N, CA, C, O and the ligand as a Tripos MOL2 file, in Angstrom:
@<TRIPOS>MOLECULE
protein
  265   263    67     0     0
PROTEIN
NO_CHARGES

@<TRIPOS>ATOM
      1 N          15.3220  -39.8850   13.9010 N.3       1 MET1
      2 CA         15.3820  -38.5600   14.5160 C.3       1 MET1
      3 C          14.0260  -38.2130   15.1380 C.2       1 MET1
      4 O          13.0030  -38.2650   14.4560 O.2       1 MET1
      5 N          14.0140  -37.8740   16.3780 N.am      2 ALA2
      6 CA         12.7620  -37.5450   17.0570 C.3       2 ALA2
      7 C          12.2420  -36.1970   16.5780 C.2       2 ALA2
      8 O          13.0040  -35.2660   16.3140 O.2       2 ALA2
      9 N          10.9500  -36.1260   16.4770 N.am      3 ILE3
     10 CA         10.3310  -34.8740   16.0450 C.3       3 ILE3
     11 C          10.2240  -33.9230   17.2340 C.2       3 ILE3
     12 O           9.6090  -34.2450   18.2500 O.2       3 ILE3
     13 N          10.8290  -32.7560   17.0890 N.am      4 GLN4
     14 CA         10.8690  -31.7900   18.1840 C.3       4 GLN4
     15 C           9.9430  -30.6000   17.9550 C.2       4 GLN4
     16 O           9.7000  -29.8070   18.8640 O.2       4 GLN4
     17 N           9.4310  -30.4860   16.7350 N.am      5 GLY5
     18 CA          8.6460  -29.3020   16.4010 C.3       5 GLY5
     19 C           7.3530  -29.2090   17.1930 C.2       5 GLY5
     20 O           6.6290  -30.1930   17.3460 O.2       5 GLY5
     21 N           7.0740  -28.0170   17.6920 N.am      6 LEU6
     22 CA          5.8550  -27.7800   18.4580 C.3       6 LEU6
     23 C           4.9550  -26.8020   17.7230 C.2       6 LEU6
     24 O           5.4240  -25.8250   17.1380 O.2       6 LEU6
     25 N           3.6590  -27.0750   17.7610 N.am      7 CYS7
     26 CA          2.7060  -26.1370   17.1900 C.3       7 CYS7
     27 C           2.7580  -24.8290   17.9850 C.2       7 CYS7
     28 O           2.6930  -24.8570   19.2140 O.2       7 CYS7
     29 N           2.8730  -23.6900   17.3050 N.am      8 PRO8
     30 CA          2.9750  -22.4130   18.0340 C.3       8 PRO8
     31 C           1.6850  -22.0270   18.7480 C.2       8 PRO8
     32 O           1.6980  -21.1620   19.6230 O.2       8 PRO8
     33 N           0.5870  -22.6520   18.3880 N.am      9 LYS9
     34 CA         -0.6830  -22.2860   19.0280 C.3       9 LYS9
     35 C          -1.0420  -23.2090   20.1830 C.2       9 LYS9
     36 O          -1.2670  -22.7610   21.3070 O.2       9 LYS9
     37 N          -1.0940  -24.5250   19.8850 N.am     10 CYS10
     38 CA         -1.5540  -25.4480   20.9210 C.3      10 CYS10
     39 C          -0.3980  -26.1130   21.6740 C.2      10 CYS10
     40 O          -0.6100  -26.7490   22.7060 O.2      10 CYS10
     41 N           0.8180  -25.9640   21.1560 N.am     11 GLY11
     42 CA          1.9890  -26.4460   21.8720 C.3      11 GLY11
     43 C           2.2250  -27.9340   21.7820 C.2      11 GLY11
     44 O           3.1370  -28.4610   22.4190 O.2      11 GLY11
     45 N           1.3980  -28.6310   20.9820 N.am     12 LYS12
     46 CA          1.6130  -30.0620   20.8380 C.3      12 LYS12
     47 C           2.6670  -30.3230   19.7820 C.2      12 LYS12
     48 O           2.8980  -29.5070   18.8900 O.2      12 LYS12
     49 N           3.2990  -31.4720   19.9030 N.am     13 ARG13
     50 CA          4.3040  -31.8250   18.9200 C.3      13 ARG13
     51 C           3.6510  -32.0620   17.5570 C.2      13 ARG13
     52 O           2.5710  -32.6420   17.4520 O.2      13 ARG13
     53 N           4.3330  -31.6000   16.5370 N.am     14 VAL14
     54 CA          3.7970  -31.7280   15.1900 C.3      14 VAL14
     55 C           4.2440  -33.0730   14.6120 C.2      14 VAL14
     56 O           5.1520  -33.1500   13.7840 O.2      14 VAL14
     57 N           3.5790  -34.1170   15.0770 N.am     15 LEU15
     58 CA          3.8760  -35.4580   14.5750 C.3      15 LEU15
     59 C           3.2220  -35.6760   13.2230 C.2      15 LEU15
     60 O           3.7180  -36.4380   12.3940 O.2      15 LEU15
     61 N           2.1140  -35.0060   13.0140 N.am     16 HIS16
     62 CA          1.4080  -35.0780   11.7430 C.3      16 HIS16
     63 C           0.9750  -33.6750   11.3550 C.2      16 HIS16
     64 O           0.7680  -32.8060   12.2020 O.2      16 HIS16
     65 N           0.8460  -33.4840   10.0770 N.am     17 VAL17
     66 CA          0.2480  -32.2370    9.5970 C.3      17 VAL17
     67 C          -0.8340  -32.5880    8.5730 C.2      17 VAL17
     68 O          -0.7140  -33.5480    7.8120 O.2      17 VAL17
     69 N          -1.8700  -31.7940    8.5810 N.am     18 ASN18
     70 CA         -2.8080  -31.8670    7.4800 C.3      18 ASN18
     71 C          -2.1820  -31.1670    6.2830 C.2      18 ASN18
     72 O          -1.5720  -30.1070    6.4270 O.2      18 ASN18
     73 N          -2.3290  -31.7470    5.1240 N.am     19 VAL19
     74 CA         -1.8370  -31.1250    3.9040 C.3      19 VAL19
     75 C          -3.0440  -30.7840    3.0460 C.2      19 VAL19
     76 O          -3.8080  -31.6590    2.6370 O.2      19 VAL19
     77 N          -3.1960  -29.5090    2.7870 N.am     20 GLU20
     78 CA         -4.3350  -29.0440    2.0090 C.3      20 GLU20
     79 C          -3.8480  -28.3700    0.7370 C.2      20 GLU20
     80 O          -2.8190  -27.6950    0.7230 O.2      20 GLU20
     81 N          -4.5960  -28.5640   -0.3040 N.am     21 ASN21
     82 CA         -4.2780  -27.8790   -1.5440 C.3      21 ASN21
     83 C          -4.8490  -26.4720   -1.4930 C.2      21 ASN21
     84 O          -6.0220  -26.2770   -1.1750 O.2      21 ASN21
     85 N          -4.0220  -25.5110   -1.8040 N.am     22 THR22
     86 CA         -4.4770  -24.1370   -1.8490 C.3      22 THR22
     87 C          -3.8650  -23.4800   -3.0870 C.2      22 THR22
     88 O          -3.0490  -24.0860   -3.7820 O.2      22 THR22
     89 N          -4.2540  -22.2740   -3.3470 N.am     23 VAL23
     90 CA         -3.8290  -21.6080   -4.5720 C.3      23 VAL23
     91 C          -3.1350  -20.2980   -4.2290 C.2      23 VAL23
     92 O          -3.6560  -19.4720   -3.4790 O.2      23 VAL23
     93 N          -1.9560  -20.1340   -4.7940 N.am     24 GLY24
     94 CA         -1.2370  -18.8770   -4.6290 C.3      24 GLY24
     95 C          -1.8480  -17.8180   -5.5370 C.2      24 GLY24
     96 O          -2.0280  -18.0470   -6.7330 O.2      24 GLY24
     97 N          -2.1610  -16.6780   -4.9740 N.am     25 VAL25
     98 CA         -2.8030  -15.6130   -5.7380 C.3      25 VAL25
     99 C          -1.8930  -14.3960   -5.7750 C.2      25 VAL25
    100 O          -1.4260  -13.9180   -4.7410 O.2      25 VAL25
    101 N          -1.6520  -13.9060   -6.9810 N.am     26 VAL26
    102 CA         -0.8470  -12.7020   -7.1510 C.3      26 VAL26
    103 C          -1.7110  -11.6330   -7.7980 C.2      26 VAL26
    104 O          -2.1610  -11.7860   -8.9330 O.2      26 VAL26
    105 N          -1.9330  -10.5760   -7.0840 N.am     27 GLU27
    106 CA         -2.7330   -9.4490   -7.5700 C.3      27 GLU27
    107 C          -4.0840   -9.9010   -8.1080 C.2      27 GLU27
    108 O          -4.5510   -9.4290   -9.1450 O.2      27 GLU27
    109 N          -4.6950  -10.8210   -7.3840 N.am     28 GLY28
    110 CA         -6.0400  -11.2480   -7.7410 C.3      28 GLY28
    111 C          -6.1090  -12.3740   -8.7440 C.2      28 GLY28
    112 O          -7.1930  -12.8740   -9.0450 O.2      28 GLY28
    113 N          -4.9610  -12.7820   -9.2680 N.am     29 ASN29
    114 CA         -4.9580  -13.8570  -10.2450 C.3      29 ASN29
    115 C          -4.3380  -15.1160   -9.6610 C.2      29 ASN29
    116 O          -3.2950  -15.0570   -9.0100 O.2      29 ASN29
    117 N          -4.9790  -16.2490   -9.8920 N.am     30 SER30
    118 CA         -4.4320  -17.5190   -9.4330 C.3      30 SER30
    119 C          -3.1670  -17.8240  -10.2240 C.2      30 SER30
    120 O          -3.1880  -17.8680  -11.4540 O.2      30 SER30
    121 N          -2.0890  -18.0300   -9.5240 N.am     31 LYS31
    122 CA         -0.8020  -18.1860  -10.1870 C.3      31 LYS31
    123 C          -0.1790  -19.5650  -10.0250 C.2      31 LYS31
    124 O           0.5010  -20.0490  -10.9300 O.2      31 LYS31
    125 N          -0.4060  -20.1970   -8.8830 N.am     32 ALA32
    126 CA          0.2950  -21.4540   -8.6630 C.3      32 ALA32
    127 C          -0.4480  -22.3060   -7.6430 C.2      32 ALA32
    128 O          -1.0920  -21.7910   -6.7290 O.2      32 ALA32
    129 N          -0.3460  -23.5940   -7.8130 N.am     33 ARG33
    130 CA         -0.8670  -24.4940   -6.8010 C.3      33 ARG33
    131 C           0.0960  -24.4940   -5.6150 C.2      33 ARG33
    132 O           1.3150  -24.4950   -5.7860 O.2      33 ARG33
    133 N          -0.4560  -24.4940   -4.4480 N.am     34 CYS34
    134 CA          0.3680  -24.4970   -3.2490 C.3      34 CYS34
    135 C          -0.1230  -25.5740   -2.2940 C.2      34 CYS34
    136 O          -1.2500  -26.0590   -2.3990 O.2      34 CYS34
    137 N           0.7360  -25.9290   -1.3740 N.am     35 LEU35
    138 CA          0.3800  -26.8500   -0.3080 C.3      35 LEU35
    139 C           0.3500  -26.0780    1.0020 C.2      35 LEU35
    140 O           1.2510  -25.2930    1.2990 O.2      35 LEU35
    141 N          -0.6970  -26.3150    1.7740 N.am     36 CYS36
    142 CA         -0.8550  -25.6530    3.0590 C.3      36 CYS36
    143 C          -0.7690  -26.7180    4.1490 C.2      36 CYS36
    144 O          -1.5160  -27.6960    4.1290 O.2      36 CYS36
    145 N           0.1340  -26.5260    5.0870 N.am     37 PHE37
    146 CA          0.3180  -27.4840    6.1670 C.3      37 PHE37
    147 C          -0.3060  -26.9360    7.4330 C.2      37 PHE37
    148 O           0.0400  -25.8450    7.8880 O.2      37 PHE37
    149 N          -1.2290  -27.7000    7.9990 N.am     38 THR38
    150 CA         -1.9040  -27.2240    9.1970 C.3      38 THR38
    151 C          -1.8090  -28.2530   10.3150 C.2      38 THR38
    152 O          -1.7360  -29.4570   10.0680 O.2      38 THR38
    153 N          -1.8110  -27.7580   11.5420 N.am     39 CYS39
    154 CA         -1.7710  -28.6120   12.7230 C.3      39 CYS39
    155 C          -3.0290  -29.4800   12.7700 C.2      39 CYS39
    156 O          -4.1380  -28.9770   12.5850 O.2      39 CYS39
    157 N          -2.8610  -30.7750   13.0160 N.am     40 ILE40
    158 CA         -4.0310  -31.6560   13.0510 C.3      40 ILE40
    159 C          -4.8600  -31.4370   14.3110 C.2      40 ILE40
    160 O          -6.0130  -31.8640   14.3850 O.2      40 ILE40
    161 N          -4.2700  -30.7710   15.3010 N.am     41 HIS41
    162 CA         -4.9790  -30.5740   16.5570 C.3      41 HIS41
    163 C          -5.8270  -29.3060   16.5470 C.2      41 HIS41
    164 O          -6.9560  -29.3060   17.0390 O.2      41 HIS41
    165 N          -5.2920  -28.2450   15.9960 N.am     42 CYS42
    166 CA         -5.9930  -26.9590   16.1040 C.3      42 CYS42
    167 C          -6.1220  -26.2460   14.7600 C.2      42 CYS42
    168 O          -6.6590  -25.1400   14.6930 O.2      42 CYS42
    169 N          -5.6320  -26.8720   13.6920 N.am     43 ASN43
    170 CA         -5.7580  -26.3230   12.3410 C.3      43 ASN43
    171 C          -4.9930  -25.0170   12.1170 C.2      43 ASN43
    172 O          -5.2430  -24.3070   11.1430 O.2      43 ASN43
    173 N          -4.0690  -24.7060   13.0140 N.am     44 THR44
    174 CA         -3.2250  -23.5470   12.7660 C.3      44 THR44
    175 C          -2.3300  -23.8080   11.5580 C.2      44 THR44
    176 O          -1.7530  -24.8870   11.4190 O.2      44 THR44
    177 N          -2.2260  -22.8240   10.7050 N.am     45 VAL45
    178 CA         -1.3720  -22.9650    9.5370 C.3      45 VAL45
    179 C           0.0900  -22.8980    9.9670 C.2      45 VAL45
    180 O           0.5380  -21.9230   10.5710 O.2      45 VAL45
    181 N           0.8080  -23.9470    9.6440 N.am     46 LEU46
    182 CA          2.2170  -24.0190   10.0090 C.3      46 LEU46
    183 C           3.1120  -23.5590    8.8670 C.2      46 LEU46
    184 O           4.2330  -23.0970    9.0830 O.2      46 LEU46
    185 N           2.6040  -23.6920    7.6590 N.am     47 GLY47
    186 CA          3.4110  -23.2680    6.5280 C.3      47 GLY47
    187 C           2.6820  -23.4900    5.2240 C.2      47 GLY47
    188 O           1.7690  -24.3100    5.1260 O.2      47 GLY47
    189 N           3.1040  -22.7460    4.2320 N.am     48 VAL48
    190 CA          2.5620  -22.8910    2.8880 C.3      48 VAL48
    191 C           3.7290  -22.8710    1.9240 C.2      48 VAL48
    192 O           4.6730  -22.0980    2.0840 O.2      48 VAL48
    193 N           3.6540  -23.7270    0.9240 N.am     49 GLN49
    194 CA          4.7160  -23.7210   -0.0640 C.3      49 GLN49
    195 C           4.1570  -24.0480   -1.4430 C.2      49 GLN49
    196 O           3.0630  -24.5980   -1.5740 O.2      49 GLN49
    197 N           4.9130  -23.7050   -2.4440 N.am     50 ILE50
    198 CA          4.5270  -24.0500   -3.8060 C.3      50 ILE50
    199 C           4.5220  -25.5620   -3.9490 C.2      50 ILE50
    200 O           5.4300  -26.2430   -3.4730 O.2      50 ILE50
    201 N           3.4920  -26.0840   -4.6090 N.am     51 ASP51
    202 CA          3.4200  -27.5160   -4.8690 C.3      51 ASP51
    203 C           4.3600  -27.8590   -6.0160 C.2      51 ASP51
    204 O           4.0750  -27.5740   -7.1790 O.2      51 ASP51
    205 N           5.4780  -28.4700   -5.6720 N.am     52 GLN52
    206 CA          6.4950  -28.7620   -6.6850 C.3      52 GLN52
    207 C           6.0350  -29.8310   -7.6580 C.2      52 GLN52
    208 O           6.5730  -29.9590   -8.7570 O.2      52 GLN52
    209 N           5.0370  -30.5950   -7.2470 N.am     53 ARG53
    210 CA          4.5880  -31.6920   -8.0980 C.3      53 ARG53
    211 C           3.7390  -31.2110   -9.2580 C.2      53 ARG53
    212 O           3.6300  -31.8810  -10.2850 O.2      53 ARG53
    213 N           3.1430  -30.0510   -9.0850 N.am     54 SER54
    214 CA          2.2330  -29.5750  -10.1180 C.3      54 SER54
    215 C           3.0090  -28.9640  -11.2690 C.2      54 SER54
    216 O           4.0580  -28.3480  -11.0820 O.2      54 SER54
    217 N           2.4770  -29.1470  -12.4450 N.am     55 LYS55
    218 CA          3.0990  -28.5580  -13.6160 C.3      55 LYS55
    219 C           2.4790  -27.1900  -13.8720 C.2      55 LYS55
    220 O           1.2910  -26.9870  -13.6210 O.2      55 LYS55
    221 N           3.2700  -26.2640  -14.3650 N.am     56 PRO56
    222 CA          2.6970  -24.9600  -14.7030 C.3      56 PRO56
    223 C           1.6750  -25.0950  -15.8180 C.2      56 PRO56
    224 O           1.7410  -26.0060  -16.6440 O.2      56 PRO56
    225 N           0.7460  -24.1840  -15.8220 N.am     57 ARG57
    226 CA         -0.2950  -24.2440  -16.8350 C.3      57 ARG57
    227 C           0.3140  -24.0540  -18.2220 C.2      57 ARG57
    228 O           1.1920  -23.2120  -18.4110 O.2      57 ARG57
    229 N          -0.1520  -24.8330  -19.1810 N.am     58 PRO58
    230 CA          0.3760  -24.6940  -20.5390 C.3      58 PRO58
    231 C           0.0990  -23.2980  -21.0810 C.2      58 PRO58
    232 O          -0.9970  -22.7600  -20.9170 O.2      58 PRO58
    233 N           1.0920  -22.7280  -21.7180 N.am     59 ARG59
    234 CA          0.9500  -21.3660  -22.2110 C.3      59 ARG59
    235 C           0.9070  -21.3720  -23.7340 C.2      59 ARG59
    236 O           1.9200  -21.2330  -24.4190 O.2      59 ARG59
    237 N          -0.2920  -21.5370  -24.2200 N.am     60 LYS60
    238 CA         -0.4820  -21.4940  -25.6630 C.3      60 LYS60
    239 C          -1.0040  -20.1280  -26.0700 C.2      60 LYS60
    240 O          -1.6720  -19.4420  -25.2960 O.2      60 LYS60
    241 N          -0.6900  -19.7530  -27.2800 N.am     61 LYS61
    242 CA         -1.1440  -18.4360  -27.7380 C.3      61 LYS61
    243 C          -2.6670  -18.3730  -27.8360 C.2      61 LYS61
    244 O          -3.2790  -17.3270  -27.6200 O.2      61 LYS61
    245 N          -3.2700  -19.5380  -28.1730 N.am     62 ASP62
    246 CA         -4.7190  -19.5590  -28.3340 C.3      62 ASP62
    247 C          -5.4250  -20.0130  -27.0600 C.2      62 ASP62
    248 O          -6.6250  -20.2870  -27.0740 O.2      62 ASP62
    249 N          -4.6870  -20.0890  -25.9730 N.am     63 ASP63
    250 CA         -5.2820  -20.5020  -24.7170 C.3      63 ASP63
    251 C          -6.0410  -19.3330  -24.1110 C.2      63 ASP63
    252 O          -5.4440  -18.3390  -23.6970 O.2      63 ASP63
    253 N          -7.3520  -19.4590  -24.0630 N.am     64 VAL64
    254 CA         -8.1740  -18.3790  -23.5290 C.3      64 VAL64
    255 C          -8.2230  -18.4930  -22.0100 C.2      64 VAL64
    256 O          -8.6610  -19.5170  -21.4860 O.2      64 VAL64
    257 N          -7.7900  -17.4800  -21.3080 N.am     65 PRO65
    258 CA         -7.8300  -17.5460  -19.8460 C.3      65 PRO65
    259 C          -9.2470  -17.6110  -19.3130 C.2      65 PRO65
    260 O         -10.1790  -17.0720  -19.9100 O.2      65 PRO65
    261 N          -9.3920  -18.2630  -18.2060 N.am     66 GLY66
    262 CA        -10.6930  -18.3050  -17.5590 C.3      66 GLY66
    263 C         -11.2410  -19.6940  -17.5860 C.2      66 GLY66
    264 O         -12.3400  -19.9340  -17.0850 O.2      66 GLY66
    265 ZN         -1.8410  -26.9670   17.0490 Zn       67 ZN67
@<TRIPOS>BOND
     1     1     2 1
     2     2     3 1
     3     3     4 2
     4     3     5 am
     5     5     6 1
     6     6     7 1
     7     7     8 2
     8     7     9 am
     9     9    10 1
    10    10    11 1
    11    11    12 2
    12    11    13 am
    13    13    14 1
    14    14    15 1
    15    15    16 2
    16    15    17 am
    17    17    18 1
    18    18    19 1
    19    19    20 2
    20    19    21 am
    21    21    22 1
    22    22    23 1
    23    23    24 2
    24    23    25 am
    25    25    26 1
    26    26    27 1
    27    27    28 2
    28    27    29 am
    29    29    30 1
    30    30    31 1
    31    31    32 2
    32    31    33 am
    33    33    34 1
    34    34    35 1
    35    35    36 2
    36    35    37 am
    37    37    38 1
    38    38    39 1
    39    39    40 2
    40    39    41 am
    41    41    42 1
    42    42    43 1
    43    43    44 2
    44    43    45 am
    45    45    46 1
    46    46    47 1
    47    47    48 2
    48    47    49 am
    49    49    50 1
    50    50    51 1
    51    51    52 2
    52    51    53 am
    53    53    54 1
    54    54    55 1
    55    55    56 2
    56    55    57 am
    57    57    58 1
    58    58    59 1
    59    59    60 2
    60    59    61 am
    61    61    62 1
    62    62    63 1
    63    63    64 2
    64    63    65 am
    65    65    66 1
    66    66    67 1
    67    67    68 2
    68    67    69 am
    69    69    70 1
    70    70    71 1
    71    71    72 2
    72    71    73 am
    73    73    74 1
    74    74    75 1
    75    75    76 2
    76    75    77 am
    77    77    78 1
    78    78    79 1
    79    79    80 2
    80    79    81 am
    81    81    82 1
    82    82    83 1
    83    83    84 2
    84    83    85 am
    85    85    86 1
    86    86    87 1
    87    87    88 2
    88    87    89 am
    89    89    90 1
    90    90    91 1
    91    91    92 2
    92    91    93 am
    93    93    94 1
    94    94    95 1
    95    95    96 2
    96    95    97 am
    97    97    98 1
    98    98    99 1
    99    99   100 2
   100    99   101 am
   101   101   102 1
   102   102   103 1
   103   103   104 2
   104   103   105 am
   105   105   106 1
   106   106   107 1
   107   107   108 2
   108   107   109 am
   109   109   110 1
   110   110   111 1
   111   111   112 2
   112   111   113 am
   113   113   114 1
   114   114   115 1
   115   115   116 2
   116   115   117 am
   117   117   118 1
   118   118   119 1
   119   119   120 2
   120   119   121 am
   121   121   122 1
   122   122   123 1
   123   123   124 2
   124   123   125 am
   125   125   126 1
   126   126   127 1
   127   127   128 2
   128   127   129 am
   129   129   130 1
   130   130   131 1
   131   131   132 2
   132   131   133 am
   133   133   134 1
   134   134   135 1
   135   135   136 2
   136   135   137 am
   137   137   138 1
   138   138   139 1
   139   139   140 2
   140   139   141 am
   141   141   142 1
   142   142   143 1
   143   143   144 2
   144   143   145 am
   145   145   146 1
   146   146   147 1
   147   147   148 2
   148   147   149 am
   149   149   150 1
   150   150   151 1
   151   151   152 2
   152   151   153 am
   153   153   154 1
   154   154   155 1
   155   155   156 2
   156   155   157 am
   157   157   158 1
   158   158   159 1
   159   159   160 2
   160   159   161 am
   161   161   162 1
   162   162   163 1
   163   163   164 2
   164   163   165 am
   165   165   166 1
   166   166   167 1
   167   167   168 2
   168   167   169 am
   169   169   170 1
   170   170   171 1
   171   171   172 2
   172   171   173 am
   173   173   174 1
   174   174   175 1
   175   175   176 2
   176   175   177 am
   177   177   178 1
   178   178   179 1
   179   179   180 2
   180   179   181 am
   181   181   182 1
   182   182   183 1
   183   183   184 2
   184   183   185 am
   185   185   186 1
   186   186   187 1
   187   187   188 2
   188   187   189 am
   189   189   190 1
   190   190   191 1
   191   191   192 2
   192   191   193 am
   193   193   194 1
   194   194   195 1
   195   195   196 2
   196   195   197 am
   197   197   198 1
   198   198   199 1
   199   199   200 2
   200   199   201 am
   201   201   202 1
   202   202   203 1
   203   203   204 2
   204   203   205 am
   205   205   206 1
   206   206   207 1
   207   207   208 2
   208   207   209 am
   209   209   210 1
   210   210   211 1
   211   211   212 2
   212   211   213 am
   213   213   214 1
   214   214   215 1
   215   215   216 2
   216   215   217 am
   217   217   218 1
   218   218   219 1
   219   219   220 2
   220   219   221 am
   221   221   222 1
   222   222   223 1
   223   223   224 2
   224   223   225 am
   225   225   226 1
   226   226   227 1
   227   227   228 2
   228   227   229 am
   229   229   230 1
   230   230   231 1
   231   231   232 2
   232   231   233 am
   233   233   234 1
   234   234   235 1
   235   235   236 2
   236   235   237 am
   237   237   238 1
   238   238   239 1
   239   239   240 2
   240   239   241 am
   241   241   242 1
   242   242   243 1
   243   243   244 2
   244   243   245 am
   245   245   246 1
   246   246   247 1
   247   247   248 2
   248   247   249 am
   249   249   250 1
   250   250   251 1
   251   251   252 2
   252   251   253 am
   253   253   254 1
   254   254   255 1
   255   255   256 2
   256   255   257 am
   257   257   258 1
   258   258   259 1
   259   259   260 2
   260   259   261 am
   261   261   262 1
   262   262   263 1
   263   263   264 2
@<TRIPOS>SUBSTRUCTURE
     1 MET1         2 RESIDUE 1 A MET
     2 ALA2         6 RESIDUE 1 A ALA
     3 ILE3        10 RESIDUE 1 A ILE
     4 GLN4        14 RESIDUE 1 A GLN
     5 GLY5        18 RESIDUE 1 A GLY
     6 LEU6        22 RESIDUE 1 A LEU
     7 CYS7        26 RESIDUE 1 A CYS
     8 PRO8        30 RESIDUE 1 A PRO
     9 LYS9        34 RESIDUE 1 A LYS
    10 CYS10       38 RESIDUE 1 A CYS
    11 GLY11       42 RESIDUE 1 A GLY
    12 LYS12       46 RESIDUE 1 A LYS
    13 ARG13       50 RESIDUE 1 A ARG
    14 VAL14       54 RESIDUE 1 A VAL
    15 LEU15       58 RESIDUE 1 A LEU
    16 HIS16       62 RESIDUE 1 A HIS
    17 VAL17       66 RESIDUE 1 A VAL
    18 ASN18       70 RESIDUE 1 A ASN
    19 VAL19       74 RESIDUE 1 A VAL
    20 GLU20       78 RESIDUE 1 A GLU
    21 ASN21       82 RESIDUE 1 A ASN
    22 THR22       86 RESIDUE 1 A THR
    23 VAL23       90 RESIDUE 1 A VAL
    24 GLY24       94 RESIDUE 1 A GLY
    25 VAL25       98 RESIDUE 1 A VAL
    26 VAL26      102 RESIDUE 1 A VAL
    27 GLU27      106 RESIDUE 1 A GLU
    28 GLY28      110 RESIDUE 1 A GLY
    29 ASN29      114 RESIDUE 1 A ASN
    30 SER30      118 RESIDUE 1 A SER
    31 LYS31      122 RESIDUE 1 A LYS
    32 ALA32      126 RESIDUE 1 A ALA
    33 ARG33      130 RESIDUE 1 A ARG
    34 CYS34      134 RESIDUE 1 A CYS
    35 LEU35      138 RESIDUE 1 A LEU
    36 CYS36      142 RESIDUE 1 A CYS
    37 PHE37      146 RESIDUE 1 A PHE
    38 THR38      150 RESIDUE 1 A THR
    39 CYS39      154 RESIDUE 1 A CYS
    40 ILE40      158 RESIDUE 1 A ILE
    41 HIS41      162 RESIDUE 1 A HIS
    42 CYS42      166 RESIDUE 1 A CYS
    43 ASN43      170 RESIDUE 1 A ASN
    44 THR44      174 RESIDUE 1 A THR
    45 VAL45      178 RESIDUE 1 A VAL
    46 LEU46      182 RESIDUE 1 A LEU
    47 GLY47      186 RESIDUE 1 A GLY
    48 VAL48      190 RESIDUE 1 A VAL
    49 GLN49      194 RESIDUE 1 A GLN
    50 ILE50      198 RESIDUE 1 A ILE
    51 ASP51      202 RESIDUE 1 A ASP
    52 GLN52      206 RESIDUE 1 A GLN
    53 ARG53      210 RESIDUE 1 A ARG
    54 SER54      214 RESIDUE 1 A SER
    55 LYS55      218 RESIDUE 1 A LYS
    56 PRO56      222 RESIDUE 1 A PRO
    57 ARG57      226 RESIDUE 1 A ARG
    58 PRO58      230 RESIDUE 1 A PRO
    59 ARG59      234 RESIDUE 1 A ARG
    60 LYS60      238 RESIDUE 1 A LYS
    61 LYS61      242 RESIDUE 1 A LYS
    62 ASP62      246 RESIDUE 1 A ASP
    63 ASP63      250 RESIDUE 1 A ASP
    64 VAL64      254 RESIDUE 1 A VAL
    65 PRO65      258 RESIDUE 1 A PRO
    66 GLY66      262 RESIDUE 1 A GLY
    67 ZN67       265 GROUP 0 **** ****
């Protein structure tokens, strides 16, 4: 299947994307690892999603946050 997607900024076909690790923040607290997809030509963010590969942080009663 040919790739038809175009970058909304530079208009080039999105044959490749940079994948960057980023962190989802909810009300100032880091909540989840996310993946950020950016255009390799102009670095425009094309999308962000939760990193499904990452495991949630272990929730122990004695786990001190920070
Ligand atoms: Zn672009």
